[in-house]
All heavy atoms as an XYZ file, in Angstrom:
898
protein
N       0.833     -1.193      0.000
C      -0.002     -0.006     -0.003
C       0.870      1.260      0.000
O       0.603      2.200     -0.738
C      -0.936     -0.030      1.226
C      -1.865      1.128      1.290
S      -3.034      1.063     -0.076
C      -4.098      2.332      0.374
N       1.903      1.266      0.839
C       2.800      2.429      0.894
C       3.477      2.632     -0.457
O       3.653      3.745     -0.899
C       3.847      2.265      1.987
C       3.321      2.432      3.373
C       4.441      2.296      4.366
C       3.911      2.419      5.790
N       4.970      2.290      6.782
N       3.827      1.530     -1.123
C       4.505      1.600     -2.421
C       3.595      2.254     -3.458
O       4.031      3.109     -4.225
C       4.935      0.207     -2.882
C       5.556      0.209     -4.248
C       6.838      0.708     -4.457
C       4.845     -0.260     -5.344
C       7.398      0.731     -5.710
C       5.396     -0.228     -6.618
C       6.686      0.266     -6.794
N       2.330      1.880     -3.466
C       1.380      2.451     -4.438
C       1.190      3.932     -4.176
O       1.205      4.742     -5.112
C       0.024      1.693     -4.369
C       0.219      0.235     -4.837
C      -1.044      2.390     -5.197
C      -0.973     -0.644     -4.610
N       1.050      4.295     -2.918
C       0.870      5.704     -2.560
C       2.113      6.519     -2.945
O       2.006      7.603     -3.518
C       0.599      5.815     -1.063
C       0.288      7.241     -0.557
C      -0.912      7.826     -1.283
C       0.060      7.198      0.927
N       3.285      5.993     -2.648
C       4.516      6.668     -2.984
C       4.691      6.801     -4.509
O       5.097      7.849     -5.009
C       5.729      5.919     -2.393
C       7.080      6.554     -2.582
C       7.120      7.947     -1.963
C       8.167      5.695     -1.958
N       4.360      5.738     -5.242
C       4.441      5.777     -6.689
C       3.499      6.840     -7.282
O       3.878      7.577     -8.177
C       4.095      4.408     -7.293
O       5.043      3.456     -6.880
N       2.295      6.900     -6.766
C       1.311      7.883     -7.238
C       1.797      9.303     -6.937
O       1.688     10.221     -7.775
C      -0.045      7.642     -6.603
N       2.356      9.505     -5.778
C       2.879     10.813     -5.389
C       4.041     11.226     -6.285
O       4.131     12.372     -6.726
C       3.309     10.790     -3.918
C       3.729     12.106     -3.298
C       2.602     13.137     -3.410
C       4.124     11.909     -1.862
N       4.910     10.297     -6.568
C       6.042     10.573     -7.446
C       5.570     10.943     -8.845
O       6.100     11.861     -9.461
C       6.961      9.336     -7.512
C       8.374      9.642     -7.061
C       8.750      8.692     -5.950
C       9.287      9.483     -8.215
N       4.579     10.226     -9.355
C       4.034     10.509    -10.679
C       3.420     11.911    -10.713
O       3.631     12.657    -11.679
C       2.990      9.463    -11.059
C       2.388      9.590    -12.454
C       3.495      9.443    -13.518
C       1.334      8.531    -12.688
N       2.688     12.300     -9.683
C       2.113     13.627     -9.616
C       3.190     14.712     -9.611
O       3.074     15.735    -10.271
C       1.242     13.769     -8.374
C      -0.146     13.141     -8.440
C      -0.815     13.213     -7.089
C      -0.979     13.819     -9.491
N       4.248     14.484     -8.884
C       5.348     15.452     -8.830
C       6.028     15.599    -10.177
O       6.401     16.688    -10.579
C       6.386     15.037     -7.782
S       5.777     15.208     -6.097
N       6.171     14.514    -10.915
C       6.819     14.572    -12.214
C       5.976     15.327    -13.216
O       6.501     16.100    -14.007
C       7.091     13.148    -12.742
C       8.227     12.472    -12.004
C       8.405     11.044    -12.474
O       7.558     10.455    -13.117
N       9.546     10.474    -12.131
N       4.661     15.142    -13.213
C       3.815     15.827    -14.171
C       3.622     17.293    -13.796
O       3.382     18.112    -14.663
C       2.441     15.142    -14.322
O       1.836     15.044    -13.041
C       2.577     13.778    -14.950
N       3.744     17.628    -12.532
C       3.543     19.003    -12.086
C       4.730     19.902    -12.441
O       4.593     21.099    -12.577
C       3.291     19.037    -10.587
N       5.901     19.329    -12.568
C       7.088     20.144    -12.847
C       7.470     20.033    -14.328
O       8.196     19.134    -14.710
C       8.245     19.723    -11.949
O       8.604     18.386    -12.218
N       6.961     20.939    -15.116
C       7.251     20.941    -16.564
C       8.622     21.542    -16.805
O       9.090     22.413    -16.060
C       6.190     21.723    -17.291
N       9.240     21.126    -17.886
C      10.530     21.674    -18.267
C      10.334     23.092    -18.808
O       9.426     23.363    -19.574
C      11.168     20.786    -19.327
C      12.541     21.252    -19.734
C      13.169     20.374    -20.804
O      12.543     19.416    -21.289
O      14.326     20.664    -21.166
N      11.202     23.965    -18.391
C      11.219     25.350    -18.854
C      12.611     25.640    -19.390
O      13.603     25.238    -18.800
C      10.875     26.323    -17.708
O       9.572     26.001    -17.222
C      10.886     27.754    -18.164
N      12.667     26.322    -20.540
C      13.952     26.672    -21.131
C      14.026     28.203    -21.309
O      13.002     28.867    -21.405
C      14.181     25.966    -22.491
C      14.232     24.461    -22.316
C      13.124     26.353    -23.507
N      15.225     28.720    -21.361
C      15.468     30.131    -21.620
C      15.607     30.346    -23.107
O      16.463     29.711    -23.745
C      16.721     30.613    -20.879
C      16.555     30.721    -19.393
C      15.545     31.784    -18.977
O      15.477     32.872    -19.558
N      14.729     31.465    -18.000
N      14.773     31.190    -23.683
C      14.771     31.443    -25.108
C      15.360     32.837    -25.356
O      14.911     33.814    -24.750
C      13.353     31.344    -25.690
C      13.333     31.665    -27.169
C      12.771     29.957    -25.429
N      16.337     32.894    -26.243
C      16.970     34.179    -26.542
C      15.928     35.151    -27.091
O      15.089     34.790    -27.904
C      18.082     33.986    -27.571
C      18.951     35.198    -27.731
C      20.259     34.869    -28.371
C      21.154     36.093    -28.334
N      22.506     35.779    -28.682
N      15.989     36.380    -26.610
C      15.064     37.467    -26.971
C      13.652     37.287    -26.429
O      12.760     38.045    -26.801
C      15.001     37.694    -28.488
C      16.339     37.835    -29.141
C      16.740     36.928    -30.120
C      17.215     38.850    -28.793
C      17.986     37.042    -30.723
C      18.475     38.959    -29.381
C      18.841     38.068    -30.349
O      20.076     38.180    -30.943
N      13.407     36.275    -25.587
C      12.055     36.081    -25.064
C      12.056     35.804    -23.570
O      11.224     36.306    -22.854
C      11.339     34.962    -25.814
C       9.860     34.899    -25.494
O       9.312     35.782    -24.851
N       9.194     33.862    -25.940
N      12.938     34.959    -23.067
C      12.949     34.601    -21.651
C      12.512     33.173    -21.451
O      12.631     32.327    -22.334
N      11.957     32.898    -20.281
C      11.574     31.525    -19.917
C      10.313     31.094    -20.668
O       9.337     31.826    -20.734
C      11.332     31.437    -18.410
N      10.364     29.868    -21.231
C       9.215     29.285    -21.947
C       9.029     27.857    -21.432
O       9.981     27.075    -21.424
C       9.450     29.286    -23.472
C       8.337     28.518    -24.182
C       9.525     30.713    -24.010
N       7.825     27.553    -21.004
C       7.486     26.194    -20.580
C       7.272     25.313    -21.812
O       6.630     25.733    -22.773
C       6.211     26.212    -19.748
O       5.760     24.887    -19.525
N       7.793     24.116    -21.752
C       7.663     23.180    -22.875
C       6.438     22.263    -22.772
O       6.332     21.296    -23.498
C       8.940     22.335    -23.016
C      10.213     23.117    -23.320
C      11.421     22.177    -23.428
C      10.059     23.949    -24.573
N       5.498     22.613    -21.897
C       4.284     21.796    -21.690
C       3.587     21.416    -22.982
O       3.223     20.269    -23.188
C       3.287     22.551    -20.830
C       3.550     22.416    -19.344
O       4.443     21.646    -18.971
O       2.877     23.107    -18.570
N       3.353     22.380    -23.862
C       2.545     22.132    -25.066
C       3.378     21.763    -26.289
O       2.841     21.606    -27.377
C       1.721     23.384    -25.369
N       4.683     21.635    -26.119
C       5.566     21.343    -27.248
C       5.804     19.842    -27.422
O       5.865     19.095    -26.449
C       6.936     22.005    -27.033
C       6.944     23.475    -27.187
C       6.608     24.309    -26.130
C       7.294     24.068    -28.386
C       6.618     25.683    -26.260
C       7.318     25.451    -28.538
C       6.974     26.253    -27.483
N       5.998     19.456    -28.661
C       6.533     18.123    -28.980
C       8.011     18.373    -29.300
O       8.332     19.105    -30.228
C       5.828     17.529    -30.191
N       8.886     17.812    -28.487
C      10.325     18.033    -28.646
C      11.027     16.765    -29.107
O      10.631     15.672    -28.730
C      10.960     18.472    -27.319
S      10.399     20.097    -26.745
N      12.034     16.968    -29.946
C      12.856     15.825    -30.365
C      14.323     16.226    -30.292
O      14.704     17.318    -30.700
C      12.484     15.381    -31.780
O      12.650     16.433    -32.708
N      15.097     15.356    -29.695
C      16.551     15.559    -29.631
C      17.150     15.194    -30.964
O      16.703     14.252    -31.627
C      17.158     14.708    -28.515
C      16.690     15.157    -27.133
O      16.415     16.337    -26.944
O      16.618     14.290    -26.236
N      18.175     15.931    -31.372
C      18.831     15.695    -32.642
C      20.144     14.957    -32.375
O      20.955     15.395    -31.589
C      19.095     17.031    -33.374
C      19.866     16.808    -34.662
C      17.774     17.731    -33.655
N      20.320     13.833    -33.050
C      21.484     12.982    -32.808
C      22.602     13.176    -33.820
O      23.642     12.595    -33.681
C      21.058     11.499    -32.799
C      19.971     11.173    -31.801
C      20.423     11.371    -30.387
C      19.354     10.897    -29.434
N      19.385     11.548    -28.155
N      22.368     13.988    -34.848
C      23.426     14.179    -35.846
C      24.528     15.064    -35.273
O      24.340     15.725    -34.265
C      22.862     14.751    -37.148
C      22.475     16.200    -37.074
C      21.972     16.768    -38.397
O      21.239     16.058    -39.103
O      22.308     17.891    -38.702
N      25.643     15.109    -35.950
C      26.802     15.792    -35.422
C      26.864     17.277    -35.696
O      27.964     17.822    -35.819
N      25.751     17.973    -35.785
C      25.783     19.415    -36.014
C      25.523     20.130    -34.701
O      25.373     19.511    -33.650
C      24.741     19.823    -37.063
O      23.457     19.804    -36.498
N      25.439     21.451    -34.757
C      25.143     22.212    -33.533
C      23.645     22.320    -33.266
O      23.249     22.928    -32.284
C      25.810     23.583    -33.588
C      25.376     24.438    -34.759
O      24.683     23.918    -35.658
O      25.742     25.626    -34.794
N      22.795     21.719    -34.114
C      21.374     21.630    -33.826
C      21.192     20.488    -32.816
O      21.512     19.336    -33.105
C      20.523     21.346    -35.091
C      19.061     21.182    -34.733
C      20.714     22.449    -36.118
N      20.724     20.832    -31.621
C      20.624     19.848    -30.536
C      19.204     19.368    -30.271
O      18.983     18.245    -29.880
C      21.213     20.416    -29.243
C      22.661     20.830    -29.357
C      23.533     19.664    -29.704
C      24.974     20.092    -29.848
N      25.801     19.086    -30.518
N      18.214     20.271    -30.475
C      16.839     19.910    -30.127
C      15.880     20.807    -30.922
O      16.141     21.974    -31.153
C      16.636     20.149    -28.636
C      15.389     19.521    -28.047
C      15.414     19.719    -26.550
N      14.412     18.914    -25.887
C      14.004     19.144    -24.657
N      14.512     20.110    -23.951
N      13.067     18.382    -24.118
N      14.748     20.212    -31.298
C      13.694     20.933    -31.999
C      12.395     20.718    -31.225
O      12.008     19.576    -30.962
C      13.534     20.408    -33.445
C      14.847     20.571    -34.220
C      12.370     21.099    -34.159
C      14.918     19.765    -35.509
N      11.733     21.801    -30.841
C      10.484     21.741    -30.113
C       9.434     22.521    -30.906
O       9.692     23.644    -31.342
C      10.633     22.313    -28.720
S      11.800     21.423    -27.664
N       8.239     21.936    -31.041
C       7.205     22.579    -31.856
C       5.841     22.488    -31.184
O       5.417     21.438    -30.730
C       7.157     21.902    -33.230
C       6.210     22.556    -34.214
C       6.345     23.906    -34.566
C       5.191     21.835    -34.805
C       5.486     24.501    -35.483
C       4.329     22.426    -35.735
C       4.490     23.758    -36.064
O       3.630     24.352    -36.972
N       5.175     23.633    -31.118
C       3.797     23.707    -30.663
C       2.955     23.923    -31.916
O       2.870     25.041    -32.449
C       3.615     24.860    -29.679
C       2.180     24.984    -29.170
O       1.257     24.470    -29.837
O       1.981     25.644    -28.126
N       2.359     22.844    -32.407
C       1.614     22.878    -33.657
C       0.411     23.817    -33.603
O       0.138     24.556    -34.546
C       1.169     21.461    -34.016
C       0.537     21.331    -35.376
C       0.220     19.880    -35.701
C      -0.359     19.716    -37.074
N      -0.586     18.296    -37.389
N      -0.297     23.810    -32.492
C      -1.502     24.663    -32.355
C      -1.160     26.144    -32.460
O      -1.925     26.925    -33.013
C      -2.199     24.372    -31.031
N       0.011     26.534    -31.954
C       0.421     27.930    -31.967
C       1.369     28.277    -33.122
O       1.743     29.432    -33.298
C       1.080     28.315    -30.643
C       0.183     28.207    -29.441
C      -0.922     29.241    -29.420
O      -0.802     30.281    -30.091
O      -1.912     29.025    -28.709
N       1.771     27.225    -33.890
C       2.717     27.400    -35.006
C       4.007     28.113    -34.537
O       4.490     29.057    -35.114
C       2.075     28.171    -36.160
C       0.904     27.413    -36.783
C       0.147     28.211    -37.801
N       1.009     28.994    -38.684
C       1.214     28.759    -39.976
N       0.592     27.757    -40.545
N       1.982     29.532    -40.687
N       4.529     27.574    -33.437
C       5.684     28.200    -32.752
C       6.751     27.136    -32.527
O       6.463     26.077    -31.970
C       5.187     28.756    -31.431
C       6.173     29.527    -30.593
C       6.790     30.683    -31.061
C       6.464     29.108    -29.308
C       7.664     31.397    -30.270
C       7.336     29.818    -28.497
C       7.933     30.966    -28.987
O       8.815     31.670    -28.189
N       7.959     27.427    -32.984
C       9.067     26.453    -32.877
C      10.217     27.039    -32.074
O      10.530     28.224    -32.209
C       9.589     26.082    -34.264
C      10.703     25.039    -34.215
S      11.450     24.686    -35.825
C      12.581     26.073    -35.973
N      10.791     26.199    -31.255
C      12.039     26.517    -30.575
C      13.084     25.568    -31.121
O      12.823     24.375    -31.304
C      11.908     26.318    -29.056
C      10.827     27.112    -28.369
C      10.792     26.779    -26.883
C      10.995     28.605    -28.578
N      14.271     26.077    -31.375
C      15.369     25.242    -31.822
C      16.575     25.543    -30.948
O      16.884     26.721    -30.674
C      15.671     25.459    -33.328
C      16.716     24.462    -33.830
C      16.071     26.900    -33.620
C      16.863     24.395    -35.339
N      17.214     24.488    -30.483
C      18.401     24.636    -29.667
C      19.624     24.508    -30.570
O      19.841     23.449    -31.171
C      18.437     23.596    -28.555
C      19.627     23.760    -27.639
C      19.724     22.665    -26.603
O      18.959     21.681    -26.611
N      20.646     22.806    -25.679
N      20.392     25.572    -30.662
C      21.666     25.570    -31.397
C      22.757     25.676    -30.350
O      22.801     26.655    -29.617
C      21.735     26.741    -32.381
C      20.607     26.826    -33.403
C      20.738     28.092    -34.227
C      20.620     25.614    -34.306
N      23.591     24.647    -30.286
C      24.596     24.522    -29.207
C      23.829     24.550    -27.876
O      23.032     23.684    -27.636
C      25.679     25.574    -29.319
C      26.511     25.424    -30.577
C      27.626     26.406    -30.637
C      28.379     26.247    -31.937
N      29.411     27.232    -32.098
N      24.004     25.576    -27.068
C      23.306     25.599    -25.773
C      22.223     26.668    -25.703
O      21.635     26.870    -24.654
C      24.325     25.822    -24.648
O      24.959     27.071    -24.821
N      21.925     27.339    -26.818
C      20.972     28.438    -26.829
C      19.710     28.060    -27.606
O      19.793     27.506    -28.697
C      21.607     29.698    -27.471
O      22.826     30.010    -26.764
C      20.675     30.886    -27.422
N      18.551     28.392    -27.012
C      17.261     28.209    -27.694
C      16.888     29.485    -28.423
O      16.995     30.581    -27.867
C      16.159     27.857    -26.677
C      16.153     26.423    -26.258
C      16.912     26.006    -25.176
C      15.387     25.476    -26.921
C      16.913     24.677    -24.769
C      15.373     24.150    -26.523
C      16.134     23.760    -25.445
O      16.135     22.454    -25.051
N      16.387     29.335    -29.671
C      15.893     30.438    -30.481
C      14.463     30.149    -30.849
O      14.064     28.990    -30.961
C      16.737     30.601    -31.753
C      18.174     30.963    -31.465
C      19.130     29.970    -31.295
C      18.569     32.299    -31.348
C      20.460     30.289    -31.026
C      19.899     32.627    -31.084
C      20.828     31.617    -30.921
O      22.139     31.930    -30.652
N      13.667     31.206    -31.090
C      12.253     31.050    -31.390
C      11.933     31.423    -32.835
O      12.564     32.310    -33.401
C      11.423     31.921    -30.446
C      11.716     33.407    -30.587
C      10.957     34.237    -29.575
O      10.093     33.740    -28.855
N      11.232     35.521    -29.534
N      10.946     30.722    -33.395
C      10.461     31.026    -34.754
C       8.949     30.966    -34.722
O       8.347     30.059    -34.154
C      11.085     30.055    -35.768
C      12.549     30.396    -35.904
C      13.494     29.814    -35.066
C      12.972     31.364    -36.786
C      14.817     30.187    -35.116
C      14.310     31.750    -36.865
C      15.223     31.150    -36.015
O      16.536     31.548    -36.081
N       8.321     31.973    -35.342
C       6.874     32.191    -35.241
C       6.181     31.970    -36.574
O       6.788     32.156    -37.632
C       6.622     33.622    -34.755
S       7.289     33.937    -33.118
N       4.902     31.615    -36.500
C       4.065     31.393    -37.683
C       4.716     30.392    -38.632
O       4.639     30.531    -39.844
C       3.775     32.714    -38.406
O       3.096     33.590    -37.546
N       5.309     29.354    -38.076
C       5.992     28.331    -38.871
C       5.069     27.119    -39.010
O       4.511     26.636    -38.024
C       7.377     27.973    -38.277
C       8.140     27.026    -39.200
C       7.293     27.454    -36.869
C       9.620     26.886    -38.859
N       4.886     26.670    -40.236
C       3.936     25.592    -40.496
C       4.522     24.227    -40.131
O       5.736     24.040    -40.091
C       3.511     25.609    -41.959
C       4.700     25.487    -42.887
O       5.411     26.510    -43.082
O       4.948     24.405    -43.394
N       3.636     23.283    -39.889
C       4.033     21.919    -39.487
C       4.861     21.223    -40.552
O       5.783     20.461    -40.236
C       2.805     21.096    -39.145
N       4.566     21.460    -41.821
C       5.322     20.811    -42.896
C       6.778     21.221    -42.887
O       7.682     20.401    -43.034
C       4.685     21.127    -44.270
O       3.331     20.649    -44.260
C       5.428     20.447    -45.399
N       7.029     22.519    -42.678
C       8.409     22.997    -42.622
C       9.146     22.352    -41.444
O      10.314     21.944    -41.580
C       8.445     24.536    -42.500
O       7.796     25.084    -43.654
C       9.852     25.068    -42.420
N       8.489     22.253    -40.298
C       9.120     21.639    -39.124
C       9.387     20.168    -39.392
O      10.466     19.644    -39.076
C       8.279     21.854    -37.860
C       8.879     21.125    -36.663
C       8.146     23.343    -37.549
N       8.443     19.442    -39.992
C       8.643     18.023    -40.345
C       9.803     17.863    -41.315
O      10.614     16.950    -41.170
C       7.387     17.423    -40.935
C       6.260     17.247    -39.928
C       4.934     16.887    -40.570
O       4.731     17.043    -41.771
N       3.983     16.452    -39.755
N       9.888     18.766    -42.294
C      10.999     18.694    -43.249
C      12.336     18.967    -42.566
O      13.334     18.343    -42.908
C      10.778     19.674    -44.400
C       9.641     19.256    -45.312
O       9.243     18.080    -45.345
N       9.086     20.172    -46.057
N      12.339     19.872    -41.611
C      13.557     20.115    -40.827
C      13.964     18.870    -40.060
O      15.115     18.452    -40.098
C      13.326     21.269    -39.850
C      14.392     21.498    -38.777
C      15.728     21.893    -39.393
C      13.935     22.528    -37.758
N      12.992     18.238    -39.408
C      13.286     17.047    -38.594
C      13.778     15.888    -39.449
O      14.571     15.073    -38.964
C      12.043     16.649    -37.796
C      11.728     17.652    -36.718
C      10.406     17.397    -36.041
O       9.446     16.939    -36.666
N      10.314     17.751    -34.777
N      13.338     15.798    -40.695
C      13.770     14.670    -41.547
C      14.937     15.004    -42.476
O      15.405     14.129    -43.199
C      12.568     14.157    -42.367
O      12.123     15.165    -43.237
N      15.393     16.246    -42.454
C      16.494     16.662    -43.337
C      17.793     15.941    -42.961
O      18.069     15.707    -41.782
C      16.712     18.157    -43.243
N      18.575     15.576    -43.979
C      19.851     14.902    -43.707
C      20.830     15.867    -43.021
O      21.614     15.457    -42.194
C      20.451     14.337    -44.997
O      20.633     15.380    -45.932
N      20.748     17.128    -43.362
C      21.534     18.166    -42.663
C      20.550     19.194    -42.087
O      20.058     20.061    -42.798
C      22.520     18.865    -43.603
O      23.102     19.967    -42.919
N      20.265     19.034    -40.820
C      19.310     19.931    -40.166
C      19.837     21.367    -40.138
O      19.082     22.304    -40.321
C      18.960     19.427    -38.779
C      18.089     18.188    -38.879
C      18.006     17.439    -37.596
C      17.260     16.133    -37.732
N      17.642     15.270    -38.825
N      21.118     21.538    -39.940
C      21.685     22.892    -39.900
C      21.539     23.571    -41.273
O      21.154     24.725    -41.354
C      23.158     22.841    -39.481
C      23.824     24.188    -39.393
C      23.124     25.074    -38.371
N      23.692     26.416    -38.377
C      23.707     27.190    -37.332
N      23.179     26.793    -36.178
N      24.226     28.381    -37.400
N      21.820     22.839    -42.338
C      21.717     23.408    -43.681
C      20.256     23.773    -43.999
O      19.967     24.864    -44.517
C      22.244     22.439    -44.730
C      22.223     23.007    -46.135
C      22.807     22.031    -47.159
O      23.638     21.197    -46.800
O      22.384     22.125    -48.340
N      19.325     22.875    -43.668
C      17.904     23.156    -43.891
C      17.490     24.388    -43.098
O      16.805     25.288    -43.592
C      17.064     21.942    -43.502
C      15.580     22.128    -43.829
C      15.079     21.672    -45.029
C      14.736     22.754    -42.936
C      13.734     21.852    -45.348
C      13.403     22.943    -43.241
C      12.900     22.491    -44.455
N      17.890     24.430    -41.857
C      17.561     25.560    -40.976
C      18.099     26.863    -41.571
O      17.352     27.860    -41.646
C      18.140     25.323    -39.587
C      18.080     26.530    -38.694
C      16.885     26.953    -38.148
C      19.233     27.259    -38.428
C      16.836     28.082    -37.335
C      19.194     28.384    -37.614
C      17.987     28.793    -37.072
N      19.331     26.871    -41.994
C      19.945     28.089    -42.528
C      19.250     28.583    -43.808
O      19.055     29.778    -43.988
C      21.426     27.879    -42.814
C      22.278     27.735    -41.571
C      22.389     29.019    -40.738
O      22.221     30.126    -41.305
O      22.610     28.903    -39.539
N      18.883     27.656    -44.686
C      18.343     28.064    -45.981
C      16.826     28.235    -45.983
O      16.293     29.057    -46.751
C      18.716     27.056    -47.083
O      18.218     25.764    -46.733
C      20.227     26.998    -47.254
N      16.091     27.502    -45.160
C      14.626     27.529    -45.242
C      13.931     28.225    -44.059
O      12.793     28.670    -44.183
C      14.077     26.099    -45.325
C      14.558     25.318    -46.521
C      13.808     25.771    -47.777
N      14.124     24.976    -48.918
C      13.565     23.821    -49.218
N      12.644     23.304    -48.450
N      13.934     23.160    -50.304
N      14.604     28.274    -42.937
C      13.963     28.832    -41.735
C      14.599     30.157    -41.342
O      13.921     31.177    -41.282
C      13.974     27.827    -40.572
C      13.130     26.611    -40.967
C      13.462     28.468    -39.281
C      13.189     25.452    -40.034
N      15.883     30.126    -41.116
C      16.572     31.381    -40.773
C      16.542     32.295    -41.969
O      16.258     33.475    -41.849
C      17.992     31.114    -40.324
C      18.738     32.382    -39.954
C      20.137     32.098    -39.549
N      20.233     32.265    -38.102
C      21.282     31.901    -37.411
N      22.297     31.304    -37.993
N      21.323     32.092    -36.114
N      16.826     31.725    -43.137
C      16.718     32.465    -44.391
C      17.681     33.625    -44.485
O      18.564     33.801    -43.648
N      17.502     34.411    -45.506
C      18.320     35.600    -45.689
C      17.520     36.822    -45.306
O      16.311     36.775    -45.148
C      18.792     35.697    -47.146
O      17.666     35.751    -47.988
N      18.176     37.920    -45.178
C      17.487     39.129    -44.767
C      17.615     39.317    -43.264
O      18.214     38.526    -42.574
N      16.988     40.352    -42.762
C      17.171     40.710    -41.361
C      16.432     39.762    -40.419
O      16.835     39.587    -39.285
C      16.708     42.129    -41.110
O      15.314     42.245    -41.380
N      15.331     39.151    -40.858
C      14.587     38.330    -39.928
C      14.149     36.977    -40.476
O      13.666     36.151    -39.735
C      13.356     39.096    -39.431
C      12.961     38.686    -38.029
O      13.843     38.317    -37.244
O      11.759     38.701    -37.736
N      14.294     36.726    -41.750
C      13.914     35.440    -42.318
C      12.405     35.263    -42.389
O      11.630     36.090    -41.887
N      11.951     34.164    -42.976
C      10.523     33.964    -43.225
C       9.680     33.661    -41.978
O       8.461     33.781    -42.028
C      10.493     32.783    -44.204
C      11.766     32.053    -43.944
C      12.767     33.098    -43.545
N      10.338     33.271    -40.878
C       9.562     32.895    -39.667
C      10.031     33.658    -38.425
O       9.797     33.238    -37.304
C       9.664     31.401    -39.419
C       9.204     30.575    -40.589
C      10.118     29.897    -41.378
C       7.859     30.498    -40.927
C       9.707     29.148    -42.476
C       7.425     29.755    -42.019
C       8.359     29.084    -42.797
N      10.719     34.760    -38.634
C      11.250     35.515    -37.505
C      10.152     36.107    -36.641
O       9.124     36.557    -37.132
N      10.369     36.107    -35.345
C       9.374     36.611    -34.407
C       9.372     38.138    -34.294
O       8.585     38.683    -33.552
C       9.567     35.952    -33.051
S       9.261     34.173    -33.091
N      10.257     38.784    -35.027
C      10.196     40.249    -35.072
C       9.153     40.710    -36.062
O       8.556     41.763    -35.922
C      11.563     40.826    -35.451
C      12.590     40.643    -34.361
C      13.911     41.280    -34.731
N      14.912     40.912    -33.765
C      16.145     40.540    -34.072
N      16.551     40.491    -35.327
N      16.998     40.214    -33.131
N       8.939     39.896    -37.107
C       7.943     40.250    -38.138
C       6.693     39.406    -38.063
O       5.700     39.697    -38.707
C       8.558     40.125    -39.553
O       9.093     38.808    -39.702
C       9.662     41.141    -39.762
N       6.723     38.316    -37.289
C       5.556     37.470    -37.037
C       5.329     37.468    -35.528
O       6.268     37.364    -34.758
C       5.806     36.036    -37.511
C       6.014     35.945    -38.998
N       7.224     36.151    -39.588
C       5.146     35.646    -39.991
C       7.106     35.993    -40.895
N       5.845     35.698    -41.166
N       4.078     37.550    -35.090
C       3.833     37.671    -33.651
C       4.148     36.398    -32.845
O       3.866     35.293    -33.297
C       2.328     37.990    -33.565
C       1.758     37.459    -34.838
C       2.845     37.566    -35.876
N       4.745     36.610    -31.681
C       4.941     35.531    -30.726
C       3.565     35.208    -30.159
O       2.839     36.133    -29.770
C       5.917     35.970    -29.582
C       6.010     34.892    -28.513
C       7.285     36.293    -30.144
N       3.180     33.934    -30.074
C       1.879     33.607    -29.468
C       1.775     34.201    -28.064
O       2.745     34.183    -27.295
C       1.880     32.076    -29.439
C       2.812     31.688    -30.528
C       3.877     32.751    -30.556
N       0.616     34.707    -27.711
C       0.421     35.397    -26.415
C       0.880     34.557    -25.237
O       1.476     35.080    -24.308
C      -1.057     35.777    -26.245
C      -1.488     36.921    -27.128
C      -2.932     37.276    -26.891
C      -3.338     38.372    -27.872
N      -4.735     38.718    -27.734
N       0.606     33.271    -25.270
C       0.963     32.461    -24.113
C       2.457     32.252    -23.964
O       2.913     31.761    -22.929
C       0.219     31.121    -24.149
C       0.704     30.112    -25.141
C      -0.196     28.865    -25.062
C       0.459     27.632    -25.529
N      -0.411     26.470    -25.395
N       3.250     32.654    -24.948
C       4.704     32.485    -24.882
C       5.453     33.807    -24.784
O       6.680     33.820    -24.793
C       5.217     31.690    -26.089
C       4.697     30.280    -26.111
C       3.948     29.814    -27.154
C       4.965     29.407    -25.059
C       3.472     28.505    -27.184
C       4.478     28.116    -25.062
C       3.747     27.682    -26.128
O       3.279     26.379    -26.130
N       4.755     34.906    -24.712
C       5.448     36.188    -24.624
C       6.138     36.296    -23.271
O       5.526     36.022    -22.243
C       4.480     37.350    -24.823
C       4.082     37.504    -26.259
C       3.287     38.743    -26.483
C       2.962     38.849    -27.960
N       2.171     40.012    -28.276
N       7.410     36.667    -23.309
C       8.219     36.764    -22.097
C       7.977     38.011    -21.296
O       7.231     38.856    -21.540
């Protein structure tokens, strides 16, 4: 009985404490609503997190998280399946110009993620 109670308590504690990351130019963001995948290739892309409902992506480059707004699910799926995630990111997401096609300076940050 004590084991079951302790197990249930542990499970509640684990679900109550969501992971939060520091996002450059935004601050702390909870990853509750994100689907995150770790990247195992040998580039500086370490993790990709996407909130499909909000069309909001976080990407970890080395140790820093960056945000991208109004990004569609197909682009994120193509990034995740690209043989070179860094190259795909540079050419299709970061893009050229001052902010790129999904920059949060020209596309709004979802209200629930504003720092």
